[in-house]
C-alpha positions in Angstrom: 145.0 252.5 12.3 144.4 253.0 16.0 140.8 252.3 16.9 140.8 253.8 20.4 141.1 257.3 21.8 139.8 259.1 18.8 137.2 261.8 18.4 135.0 260.8 15.5 132.3 262.5 13.5 129.9 260.3 11.6 127.4 261.8 9.1 124.1 259.9 8.8 125.0 258.1 12.0 121.5 257.6 13.5 120.6 254.5 11.5 122.1 251.6 9.5 125.8 251.4 8.9 126.4 254.8 10.5 124.7 253.8 13.7 126.6 250.4 13.8 129.9 252.3 13.5 128.9 254.7 16.3 128.1 251.7 18.5 131.4 250.0 17.6 133.6 253.0 18.2 131.9 253.9 21.5 132.7 250.4 22.7 136.3 250.9 21.7 136.6 254.0 23.9 136.2 256.8 21.4 134.3 260.1 21.6 131.6 259.8 18.9 129.5 262.5 17.4 126.8 261.7 14.8 124.8 264.1 12.7 121.5 263.6 10.8 118.4 265.4 9.5 115.8 263.9 11.8 115.4 264.9 15.4 113.5 261.8 16.4 116.2 259.4 15.0 119.0 261.4 16.7 117.1 261.2 20.0 116.5 257.5 19.6 120.2 256.9 18.8 121.3 258.9 21.8 118.9 256.9 24.0 120.2 253.6 22.8 123.9 254.6 23.1 124.9 256.3 26.3 127.7 258.8 25.8 126.8 259.4 22.1 126.8 263.1 21.0 124.4 264.3 18.4 123.9 267.3 16.2 121.2 268.1 13.7 122.6 268.7 10.2 121.4 268.3 6.7 124.6 267.7 4.8 122.9 268.5 1.5 122.8 272.1 2.6 126.0 274.1 2.4 125.0 276.4 5.4 124.4 273.3 7.5 127.8 271.9 6.6 129.5 275.2 7.7 127.5 275.2 10.9 128.6 271.6 11.6 132.2 272.6 11.2 131.8 275.5 13.6 130.1 273.2 16.1 133.0 270.8 15.9 135.6 273.6 16.3 133.8 274.9 19.4 132.7 271.6 21.1 135.1 269.0 19.7 138.2 270.7 18.4 140.2 267.5 19.0 138.2 265.7 16.2 140.6 263.6 14.1 138.3 261.3 12.1 135.5 262.3 9.7 133.3 259.5 8.4 131.2 260.5 5.3 128.5 258.0 5.6 125.2 259.9 4.9 123.5 258.7 1.7 120.2 258.2 0.0 119.2 255.8 -2.8 116.2 256.2 -5.1 114.6 254.3 -7.9 114.8 256.5 -11.0 113.1 256.0 -14.3 115.4 257.6 -16.9 112.6 257.5 -19.5 110.9 260.2 -17.5 111.9 263.7 -16.3 113.5 263.6 -12.9 111.7 265.9 -10.5 114.1 268.4 -9.0 112.5 267.9 -5.5 113.6 264.3 -5.6 117.0 264.8 -7.1 119.0 265.0 -3.9 121.2 262.0 -4.4 124.0 264.0 -6.0 123.9 266.6 -3.2 123.9 264.1 -0.4 126.0 261.2 -1.8 128.7 263.2 -3.6 128.6 266.9 -3.1 128.4 266.6 0.7 131.4 264.3 1.2 133.5 266.4 -1.2 132.6 269.6 0.6 132.8 268.3 4.1 136.2 266.8 3.4 137.5 270.1 2.0 136.4 272.2 4.9 137.5 269.7 7.6 141.0 269.3 6.2 142.5 272.2 8.2 140.9 270.9 11.4 142.2 267.3 10.8 145.6 268.3 9.5 148.4 267.6 12.0 146.3 265.4 14.3 147.5 262.1 15.4 145.7 259.2 13.6 143.9 261.6 11.4 141.6 260.0 8.7 138.7 260.6 6.4 136.5 257.6 5.7 134.2 257.7 2.7 131.4 255.1 2.5 130.7 254.3 -1.2 129.0 251.1 -2.4 129.7 247.9 -4.3 127.0 249.1 -6.7 129.5 251.6 -8.1 131.1 248.6 -9.8 128.0 246.6 -10.6 125.6 249.0 -12.3 124.1 246.2 -14.3 122.6 244.8 -11.1 121.1 248.2 -10.1 120.2 250.0 -13.3 117.0 251.1 -11.7 119.1 253.3 -9.3 121.4 255.0 -11.8 122.1 258.2 -9.9 123.0 256.3 -6.8 125.4 254.1 -8.7 126.9 257.2 -10.4 127.4 259.1 -7.2 129.1 256.2 -5.5 131.4 255.6 -8.5 132.2 259.3 -8.3 133.0 259.0 -4.6 135.3 256.1 -5.3 137.3 258.1 -7.9 137.3 261.1 -5.5 138.6 258.9 -2.7 141.5 257.7 -4.7 142.6 261.2 -5.7 142.0 262.5 -2.1 144.2 259.7 -0.7 147.1 260.9 -2.8 146.7 264.6 -2.1 146.2 264.3 1.6 148.9 261.9 2.3 151.6 264.6 2.8 149.3 266.2 5.5 149.2 262.9 7.4 145.5 262.4 6.8 144.7 258.8 5.8 141.8 258.4 3.3 139.8 255.1 3.6 137.0 253.9 1.4 134.4 251.5 2.7 132.7 249.7 -0.1 129.7 247.8 1.3 127.9 245.0 -0.4 124.2 244.7 0.1 123.6 245.2 3.9 120.4 245.1 5.8 119.4 248.7 6.4 116.7 251.3 5.9 118.3 252.5 2.6 115.6 252.8 -0.1 113.5 250.6 2.2 110.2 250.9 0.2 111.9 249.7 -2.9 113.6 246.9 -1.0 110.2 245.7 0.3 108.8 245.6 -3.2 111.7 243.5 -4.4 111.7 241.4 -1.2 115.2 242.5 -0.5 114.9 243.7 3.1 116.6 240.6 4.4 118.4 237.8 2.8 120.7 234.9 3.9 123.3 236.5 1.6 123.1 239.9 3.3 125.1 241.0 6.3 123.5 243.0 9.1 124.9 246.5 9.6 126.6 245.3 12.8 128.2 242.3 11.1 129.4 244.4 8.2 130.9 247.1 10.4 132.7 244.5 12.6 134.3 242.9 9.5 135.0 246.2 7.7 136.6 247.9 10.7 138.8 244.9 11.4 140.3 245.5 8.0 140.5 249.2 8.7 142.5 248.4 11.9 144.8 246.3 9.7 145.5 249.5 7.6 143.5 248.5 4.5 142.6 251.7 2.7 140.0 250.3 0.2 137.8 247.9 2.2 135.8 245.5 0.1 134.0 242.4 1.5 132.9 239.5 -0.6 129.2 239.0 -1.1 127.8 235.6 -2.1 124.8 237.5 -3.6 126.8 239.8 -5.9 130.0 237.7 -6.3 132.0 240.8 -5.5 135.6 240.8 -4.5 
């Protein structure tokens, strides 16, 4: 995969792995647009990365997704890479009723990438170096290590299955489908729970920057399903 000269949209790009990808791709000479829900984080990201473009969008909302597509068509019609990175992770007690107000993991982690991929296909189709990148998780394959986050694990397992089918269906259009499967990475994801479990940092964890550097090196080598080993999880 060519890592320079692209126009790349990253959802959830203001923090964590998304922000690290934005930083990496800007250094490689790409046009990078990130979207997110929080104005303050978007402004902070833009302040730290000169040349970064931002747009406010809640990917859990269908109307926002449509507005995002219209924005890209108008401002960045040359977009050729969509990175579905936005995600949330919550501790869920399945012995209790799940409050609807807190049940946004399915909408953000699974519904949003499926929907965005679908509506962006016509815009990506026929572009040189076209790709959709879905960020899932190693926890999709290690539920026993994260049973306290069952919906997160289920959505990431679903995104893995969707990515495999999507790869087959979009190949004739020249759109490559890549799945990034991160191990535990230092980030703000479910940060309060991480603090309680003393899992904010660990000698076994990669920083977001380190993970992205290693994962995107594999992407450049045309690896479609990117897994990195984790000493902590024993993943492959």
